C-alpha positions in Angstrom: -8.0 -208.5 -16.6 -7.6 -210.2 -20.1 -4.4 -209.6 -22.2 -5.5 -209.9 -25.1 -8.2 -207.1 -24.1 -5.3 -205.0 -23.5 -3.8 -205.2 -26.5 -6.3 -204.4 -28.1 -7.1 -201.6 -26.6 -3.7 -200.5 -27.0 -4.0 -201.2 -30.2 -7.0 -199.2 -31.1 -5.3 -195.5 -29.2 -1.9 -196.2 -31.2 -4.7 -196.2 -34.5 -6.2 -193.8 -33.6 -3.5 -191.0 -32.9 -2.6 -192.4 -36.5 -5.3 -191.8 -38.0 -5.5 -188.3 -36.6 -2.0 -187.0 -38.1 -3.1 -188.1 -41.4 -6.8 -187.0 -41.9 -8.5 -187.1 -44.7 -11.8 -185.1 -45.9 -15.2 -186.2 -46.7 -14.4 -188.9 -50.0 -10.9 -188.6 -50.1 -10.8 -190.6 -47.4 -8.6 -192.9 -49.5 -5.5 -194.0 -46.9 -7.8 -194.3 -44.1 -10.3 -197.1 -45.9 -6.7 -198.3 -46.8 -5.7 -198.1 -43.0 -9.2 -200.0 -42.1 -9.0 -202.9 -44.4 -5.4 -203.7 -44.2 -6.4 -204.4 -40.5 -9.5 -206.2 -41.0 -7.3 -208.3 -43.4 -4.4 -208.8 -40.3 -7.6 -209.9 -38.3 -9.0 -212.6 -40.8 -12.4 -210.6 -41.4 -14.0 -210.6 -44.5 -14.9 -207.0 -45.8 -16.0 -205.0 -48.9 -15.7 -201.5 -50.3 -19.2 -200.1 -50.3 -19.9 -196.3 -51.2 -15.9 -195.5 -52.4 -14.0 -195.0 -49.4 -16.5 -197.2 -47.3 -15.8 -200.2 -46.2 -18.0 -203.4 -44.8 -17.6 -206.0 -42.4 -19.0 -209.0 -41.3 -18.5 -211.6 -38.3 -20.7 -215.1 -38.6 -22.6 -216.3 -35.9 -21.5 -219.7 -34.5 -24.1 -221.5 -36.3 -23.5 -224.3 -33.5 -24.9 -221.6 -30.9 -27.0 -219.2 -33.2 -29.9 -219.5 -32.5 -33.1 -219.5 -34.9 -34.2 -215.6 -34.5 -31.4 -214.1 -33.4 -30.5 -210.5 -34.5 -27.9 -209.7 -37.8 -26.5 -205.7 -35.5 -25.2 -203.6 -37.7 -22.3 -201.4 -35.4 -21.1 -197.8 -37.3 -17.8 -195.7 -37.1 -17.5 -192.9 -39.5 -14.4 -191.9 -40.6 -14.2 -188.5 -42.6 -11.5 -185.2 -41.0 -12.5 -181.4 -41.6 -11.2 -179.4 -43.5 -9.8 -177.3 -40.2 -5.8 -176.3 -39.5 -4.8 -177.8 -36.1 -3.8 -175.8 -32.9 -3.7 -178.9 -30.2 0.0 -179.2 -30.4 -0.4 -182.8 -29.7 2.6 -185.0 -30.6 0.0 -187.1 -33.3 -1.1 -184.0 -34.5 -2.5 -183.7 -38.3 0.7 -183.7 -40.4 -2.1 -183.0 -43.3 -2.5 -178.8 -44.4 -6.1 -177.7 -43.9 -7.8 -180.9 -42.7 -7.7 -182.0 -39.1 -9.8 -185.2 -36.8 -11.4 -182.2 -35.5 -14.9 -184.2 -35.0 -13.1 -187.7 -33.1 -14.2 -189.5 -36.1 -10.7 -190.9 -35.4 -11.8 -192.2 -32.2 -15.0 -193.6 -33.3 -12.9 -195.8 -36.4 -10.5 -196.9 -33.7 -13.5 -198.2 -31.4 -15.5 -199.4 -33.9 -11.5 -201.2 -35.2 -11.0 -202.3 -31.8 -14.7 -204.1 -31.6 -13.5 -205.6 -34.4 -10.9 -207.6 -32.9 -12.5 -208.3 -29.4 -15.4 -209.6 -31.2 -13.2 -211.9 -34.0 -11.1 -213.1 -30.3 -15.1 -213.8 -29.3 -16.5 -215.6 -32.5 -17.8 -218.4 -30.9 -19.7 -216.8 -28.7 -21.8 -214.5 -31.5 -25.4 -215.5 -31.8 -25.7 -213.9 -34.2 -24.1 -211.8 -37.3 -22.8 -208.8 -36.4 -22.2 -206.0 -39.1 -19.2 -203.3 -38.4 -19.5 -200.4 -41.1 -17.2 -197.8 -41.7 -18.6 -195.0 -43.5 -17.3 -192.2 -44.9 -18.8 -189.1 -45.5 -20.5 -187.9 -41.9 -19.5 -184.5 -42.8 -22.5 -183.3 -44.8 -21.1 -185.5 -47.6 -25.2 -188.2 -46.8 -22.5 -191.1 -46.6 -25.0 -192.5 -44.9 -27.2 -192.1 -47.7 -25.2 -193.7 -49.7 -23.6 -196.9 -48.2 -27.6 -197.3 -47.7 -28.3 -197.0 -51.6 -24.4 -199.7 -51.5 -26.5 -202.6 -49.3 -25.2 -201.6 -46.1 -28.5 -202.4 -44.5 -29.4 -205.7 -46.9 -30.4 -208.3 -44.0 -29.8 -205.7 -40.7 -31.9 -205.7 -37.7 -30.5 -203.1 -36.1 -28.3 -200.4 -36.0 -26.2 -198.5 -33.6 -24.0 -196.0 -33.0 -22.5 -193.5 -30.9 -20.3 -190.1 -30.7 -18.0 -188.4 -28.0 -19.1 -185.0 -26.6 -17.3 -182.9 -24.4 -19.6 -181.5 -23.4 -21.2 -184.0 -20.7 -18.9 -185.2 -18.0 -16.5 -187.9 -19.2 -18.6 -191.5 -19.0 -21.8 -190.1 -18.9 -24.5 -191.7 -21.5 -27.0 -189.5 -23.1 -29.4 -191.8 -25.0 -33.3 -190.9 -25.2 -36.1 -192.4 -26.5 -36.8 -190.7 -28.8 -35.0 -187.5 -30.8 -30.6 -186.9 -29.8 -29.5 -184.5 -32.8 -31.4 -182.2 -34.9 -32.0 -181.8 -38.7 -29.8 -179.7 -40.2 -29.6 -177.3 -43.0 -27.1 -174.3 -45.1 -28.6 -171.6 -47.0 -26.5 -169.2 -48.9 -27.7 -165.1 -49.7 -26.3 -163.0 -52.6 -27.2 -159.4 -52.2 -26.6 -158.2 -55.6 -26.0 -153.6 -55.4 -25.2 -151.2 -57.5 -21.1 -150.7 -57.2 -19.1 -147.3 -57.4 -16.7 -145.2 -55.6 -16.7 -145.2 -51.8 -17.4 -140.8 -51.8 -20.5 -141.4 -54.2 -22.9 -143.6 -52.2 -25.9 -142.1 -53.6 -25.0 -143.1 -56.8 -24.5 -146.9 -55.8 -26.3 -149.5 -53.5 -24.5 -151.1 -50.9 -25.4 -154.1 -51.0 -22.6 -154.7 -47.9 -24.6 -152.7 -45.7 -28.1 -154.7 -47.0 -25.8 -157.5 -45.8 -25.6 -156.4 -42.8 -28.9 -155.2 -42.3 -30.2 -159.0 -43.1 -27.6 -160.4 -40.8 -29.4 -158.8 -37.9 -32.9 -159.4 -39.1 -31.7 -163.4 -39.5 -31.4 -163.6 -36.2 -34.7 -161.9 -34.8 -35.6 -166.0 -36.6 -35.4 -167.5 -33.4 -36.2 -165.3 -31.2 -39.3 -164.0 -32.3 -40.5 -165.5 -34.6 -41.0 -168.8 -33.1 -42.0 -169.7 -29.9 -39.7 -170.2 -27.0 -40.4 -173.9 -25.8 -39.4 -174.4 -30.1 -35.4 -176.1 -30.4 -34.4 -173.8 -33.4 -30.6 -172.2 -34.4 -29.8 -169.9 -37.2 -26.3 -169.0 -37.8 -25.2 -166.2 -40.4 -21.5 -168.4 -40.4 -19.4 -166.8 -43.4 -20.0 -162.9 -45.2 -18.1 -162.3 -48.1 -17.8 -159.1 -50.1 -14.3 -158.9 -51.4 -13.1 -155.5 -52.6 -10.9 -152.4 -52.3 -11.1 -149.2 -49.6 -12.1 -146.8 -51.3 -14.8 -149.4 -53.5 -18.7 -150.1 -52.8 -19.0 -153.4 -54.3 -21.2 -155.1 -56.8 -22.3 -158.1 -54.4 -22.4 -159.8 -51.2 -22.6 -163.5 -50.2 -23.8 -164.6 -46.5 -23.7 -168.0 -46.1 -25.1 -169.8 -43.1 -26.4 -173.4 -41.5 -29.5 -173.9 -39.6 -30.8 -176.6 -36.7 -34.9 -177.6 -36.6 -36.0 -181.1 -34.6 -39.0 -181.8 -37.7 -39.7 -180.8 -41.1 -42.6 -178.5 -40.2 -40.0 -176.6 -38.5 -37.3 -177.0 -41.3 -40.8 -175.4 -43.7 -41.2 -172.7 -41.3 -38.1 -171.0 -41.2 -36.8 -171.7 -44.5 -40.1 -169.9 -45.4 -38.9 -167.1 -42.6 -35.7 -166.7 -44.2 -36.4 -166.5 -47.4 -39.1 -163.5 -46.4 -36.6 -161.4 -44.5 -33.6 -161.7 -46.4 -35.8 -160.4 -49.6 -37.9 -157.7 -47.9 -35.3 -156.0 -46.0 -32.9 -156.2 -49.4 -35.7 -154.1 -51.0 -36.1 -151.7 -47.9 -32.3 -151.2 -49.0 -33.2 -150.7 -52.9 -30.9 -153.8 -53.6 -31.8 -158.0 -55.4 -31.4 -160.7 -53.4 -31.5 -164.4 -54.4 -31.7 -166.9 -51.5 -30.6 -171.0 -51.5 -31.3 -172.8 -49.0 -29.9 -176.7 -49.1 -31.5 -179.5 -47.0 -29.2 -181.5 -45.4 -30.1 -184.0 -42.3 -33.0 -185.4 -40.7 -33.0 -185.1 -37.0 -31.9 -188.6 -35.6 -34.5 -190.0 -33.7 -33.8 -192.7 -31.7 -36.4 -196.6 -31.6 -37.5 -196.4 -27.4 -36.7 -200.5 -27.6 -32.9 -200.2 -28.7 -32.6 -197.1 -26.7 -33.4 -198.4 -23.7 -31.2 -201.3 -24.5 -27.9 -199.2 -24.7 -28.8 -197.6 -21.7 -29.5 -200.7 -19.2 -26.3 -201.9 -21.1 -24.1 -198.9 -20.3 -25.7 -198.5 -16.2 -24.3 -202.7 -15.9 -21.3 -201.6 -16.6 -20.2 -198.4 -15.6 -22.8 -197.9 -13.1 -26.7 -196.8 -12.1 -25.3 -193.4 -12.1 -23.5 -193.6 -15.2 -26.6 -191.5 -17.4 -26.8 -188.2 -18.1 -29.9 -186.9 -16.3 -28.6 -182.7 -17.0 -28.7 -182.2 -20.0 -31.9 -181.8 -22.5 -32.0 -183.0 -26.4 -32.0 -182.6 -28.7 -28.6 -181.9 -29.2 -28.8 -178.8 -32.0 -26.3 -180.6 -34.1 -26.8 -182.9 -37.0 -25.9 -186.3 -37.9 -26.5 -188.5 -41.1 -27.0 -191.8 -38.8 -30.6 -190.3 -39.3 -30.4 -191.9 -42.8 -29.4 -195.7 -40.7 -33.0 -194.7 -37.8 -35.4 -194.2 -40.6 -34.4 -197.2 -42.4 -34.5 -200.0 -39.8 -34.8 -200.0 -35.7 -31.3 -199.1 -33.9 -30.2 -196.4 -31.5 -27.3 -193.1 -30.9 -25.8 -191.6 -28.1 -23.9 -189.5 -26.7 -21.1 -190.1 -24.5 -19.0 -187.8 -22.7 -15.6 -186.9 -23.4 -15.0 -184.8 -20.5 -12.6 -186.1 -17.7 -10.7 -182.4 -16.6 -8.3 -183.2 -19.1 -7.8 -178.7 -21.2 -7.9 -180.9 -24.6 -10.9 -182.9 -23.5 -13.0 -179.9 -23.5 -13.3 -178.3 -26.0 -15.6 -178.1 -28.7 -15.7 -180.7 -31.4 -15.4 -178.7 -34.8 -12.4 -176.3 -33.2 -9.0 -176.4 -33.5 -7.6 -177.3 -30.1 -10.1 -180.5 -29.9 -8.8 -183.5 -29.2 -10.4 -187.2 -29.3 -10.4 -188.7 -25.8 -8.5 -192.7 -26.2 -10.7 -193.0 -22.1 -13.1 -193.8 -24.3 -12.3 -196.4 -27.0 -12.7 -199.1 -23.7 -15.8 -198.4 -22.9 -17.1 -198.0 -26.3 -15.9 -201.4 -27.1 -17.5 -202.6 -24.1 -20.9 -201.2 -24.9 -20.5 -202.7 -28.6 -19.4 -206.1 -28.0 -22.2 -206.2 -26.0 -24.7 -205.6 -28.2 -23.6 -208.4 -29.7 -23.4 -210.7 -26.5 -20.0 -210.9 -26.2 -18.5 -210.1 -22.8 -16.0 -208.0 -21.7 -13.3 -207.3 -18.5 -15.4 -206.7 -15.8 -13.8 -202.5 -15.4 -13.7 -201.4 -19.2 -12.7 -198.0 -18.2 -9.5 -198.4 -16.2 -7.7 -199.7 -19.1 -7.0 -197.0 -20.6 
């Protein structure tokens, strides 16, 4: 096996753990961006800043072998972390209080840099230009949209991305021809009553009781107001009603998340949240304001590009390397959807569960850690998407 390949993967693992120890939240990825840019400079790869902390790097095709109509491929890695206190106990645990790479973006970034190193080493084999997008603010910050607004897709023909997924067996790939991940949104429900002494509830209008009833009622949207075949989630994720033990507060605030596959479902769910919240509040004699914020649309693959990803994955990892026992869409969301609305491409989920307990923990958990064994597999896939070969058995690298 190529010594340069082994060094590439080893360097990526070291870098991944460094990034994990120094996470930065959306739009604040200053150190991360500098690490990416310094690495690209050391490799002799041209880059430019984009959307603040984003970076765009480009490798040019060999003019002697480039085809007249060769495609310009883009590959994307996200770089931001989450506001979570890490509890993994790993040697490379976060050194930043209240911030953690709990979704594997450290691994995505390290893998894209490994791809950059391998492609640069084999740049003479490129038959078309390749652009690498190191994108900030995937976690709700619409980073992909801002990258696009600043020209990240200019001249690009196809784009590819991926996400590690602990709920899938290690090395198994999910890349359907259509929707792979749902759209999402958030909501805030402000319930305003009449505060007072806990011993005199009849003189008050209790917003805590009303907000509790609203919470329960909203859980019936999916079970009773939508068709059983309809993919949707409505989750109340926060309840704030600060008060004293003997005080009925004036206000309670609910927050939550919704997931849906299309705009029609989004409109239906949004309307039901508003209707149910306001009617329930009225029955308790309190006022209610509902604010719903759309976030990302569904991530919808283009069939030709998705089929190409599956084919390359099976060629490298075997005919049984597709995960067929999972229903899509996954109810999580991705701002990669912005890219796929603009140009052809595909987004894949790749299994991280290799039996290690750390790699079975779901994303966004304080106990989550990225599986470094994925780095050579995805570097191999990305390289082959660009027409560059890698060692025959990349899975054995780590």
